[in-house]
N, C-alpha and C positions, 0 to 999 in steps of 0.2 A: 081827899084829905092827905096832907103831906106828913110822912113819918118825921118824928122829932129826933130820932136817934137811930144809929146803926148798931147799937149795943146788942150783942147776942146774935146778930144776923150772920149767916154763913155766906162768905163771899169768895169766889174763885177768880183769880186773875191769871189768865193764860198769857205768857210773855211777862210774867211778874218779877223776873230776876234782874231787870235793869230798866233804865230810862223811865218812860211814862208808866209802864206797868208797875215797876217797883215803887214809884212815887204814889201810885194809886193804892198799892198794898199798904204802904206806910200810913197814908191818910185814913184808910178804912180801919186799920188796926188801932190807930190812935183814937178813932171815933168809937171804939169798943166792939168792932166786928171780929168774928172768928175768920181768919184769912188763910186760904190755901193758895199758894202760887205754883205755877207750872212753867217749866222751861226745858228746852232740849239740851241745855248745857249743865252738866252736873256740878262743875266747879262754880259756875256763876250762881247756880241755885243755892249751893251751900253758903257762899259768901253773902248772898241776899238774906237768907234765913238768919244768919248770925247777926245781922243788923236790924232785923224786925223785932217788934215787941214779943215777949214770951207768949206762947200759945199758937203762933203762926206755924204752919207746916207747908211742905211742898213735895212735889213729885216730878221726877224727870219724865218728860212727855214729848215724844216725837210726833208732831201733828200729821206727819205723812203716814204714820202707822196707826190704823184704826184701832188695833188692840190696845195701844198705849192710851188712847183717848177713853176707851171703854174702862180701862183700869183706873184712870184718873177719877172718873165719876163714880165708879164702884167704891173707891177709897173715900170720896167726899160724902156720898149719900145725898140726903136732901140738902138743897141750898136755896138761898134767897136771891143772890145776884151773881151773874157771870159778866166779867169784863174781859174782852179779847183785845190784846195789844200786840200780839205776836206778828213778826214779819221779818223775812230775810231782806238783806240789802239787795236792791234791784239795780244792777249795773245798767247804765244808759246804753242804748243801741237801737237802731231803727228796726222796724219789722222786717224789712228786706234783708238786713244784714244779720239777723238773729236766727240761728238754727231753730227749727220748730220744737225740737226736744227741749232746748233751753227756754224757749218762749212758754211752753206748757209748764215747765218747772217753776216759773215765776209766779204761778197761781196756786202752787201746792200748799203753801202756808197761809198766805194772806186771804185767799178766797176759799179754797177747798178745806183748809184747816179750820176756818171759821164755820163753814157748813157742818163739818164733822163734829166740832165742839157743840154747836147748837143742837144737832141731832140727838146727842147723848145727854146733854144737860137739861133740855127742855122738859122731859118727863119728870125730872127730879126737882124742878123749881117750885117753891111754895107759892101759894096765892099772895099776890101783891109784889111778886118778884120781877126781876128785869134782866135783860141782856143788852150789853152795850158793845158795839164794835168800834174799833179805832181805825180811822183811815186818814186820807190826806187831801189837801186842797188841789193836788195835781189832777184829781178827777174832774175838776171844774176848769182849772187853768193849766193845761198840759204845756210841757216844754219840748223843744226839738229833741228827738231821740228818746222820748219818754211815753210813747203811745201805749206800750204794754202796761207800764205802771199806772197810767191814767185809766186804762180799761179796768184794772184790778180795783182801783179806788171807786170808780163809778159803779162797778158791779156790786161792790159791798153796800153802797147806798141803796141800790135797787133791792138787794137782798133784805135790807133792814125794813124797807117799806112793805115788802111782801110778807115778811115774817111777823110784822106788827099785826097784820090782819089774820094770818094763818094761826098764830100762837095766842091770840087774845084769849084771856085777859093778861097773860104775861106781856110786859111792856118791852119793846125792842127799839133801840135808838142807836145813833152813830155819832161819833165825834171826829170830824175831819180836822186835822191840825195843820197849821202852817209850819214854818221852820221852828223846830224845837231843839234846844241844846241837849242832846242825848249822846251816849257812848257810840252811837252809830256813826258819828262824825269823827271819832278818834283816830281813824286811819289817816286823816289829813294832818300833817305836821302843825304844831300849835301856832306858829306865826301866820301861816296861810289860813288856818282855821279862824283865827281872830279877825283877819282881814275879810274873809268870806262872810262871817256873821255880821260884820259892820256893813258890808254891802247889802246883804239880805235885809237887815234891819231898816235900811233906808227905803225899802220897797213897801213897808207897812205904814199904816196910819199912826201907829203908836211909836214908831221909830225904834222898835225893839224886836228881838227874836224871843220865842217863847221858852219857858222853863218847864220841866216835867211836872212841877207842881201845878202849873196852870191847867194842864190836861187832867190831872188828878182831881182838881176842884170840879171840873165839868163832869167827870165820871161820878163823883159823889152826889152832885146835884141830880143827875139822872137816876141814880139809885133811890134817892130820898123823895123825889117829887113824883107822887103816885098818879099825877094827872098828865104825864108826858109820855107819849109813845108815837112811834113812826116819825120821829123828829131827827133832823140832821143838824146837830148843834156845832156850828163851825167856831173854832177857837184859833184865830190866825192873826190877831193884831190888826185886822182890817185889810189884810193882803188882797183879798178878792175885790175890794172897793178902791184900792189905791191905783 
């Protein structure tokens, strides 16, 4: 049976201060959920909270610090759904040219951060609840110099399948995204960014790049549909088929 509403459900969005996470927090709060967002950046967290509906709260959380994650879920208490969208920018570089300390650090947030969050969230998730990880299509279609990023994305999908079995009846899913217009691209000057998005859009079947709201819609679907678990719901405009 599919839930008809998120009203009154407690939802935690880790990485919820910008981009896909913030769009998910907005959509969930608008649907009536009680939303808590977590971010490692205090300024960004405060800005995000100022724009969210009344009742939303948040906590500064460094996913590399286990005590921070424990404190987050102690603050939240019981919850219905966890959405994980956190991730540092992963600079391109071949395995051969990347120092091992830097290579290991690339997994600290996207993979180990997700594992840590699940470890402390799962015992608090109410019956009928879910966990959704956000990853990327690079795990299926790697690019030169992106083997480490591809490994992180592919590992997250394997983690989801394993957790769906291990944590049942908690539902666990993943949303791999294609190119999405988020603040992560803001370091590229605007004219070049516009040209890059135009080029990337041509590689999809829809002829577009994604918006954070597209990913948020997938997150809400996976929260509300109680018959979906262990699923990799790709939202990429048809990139993988183009």
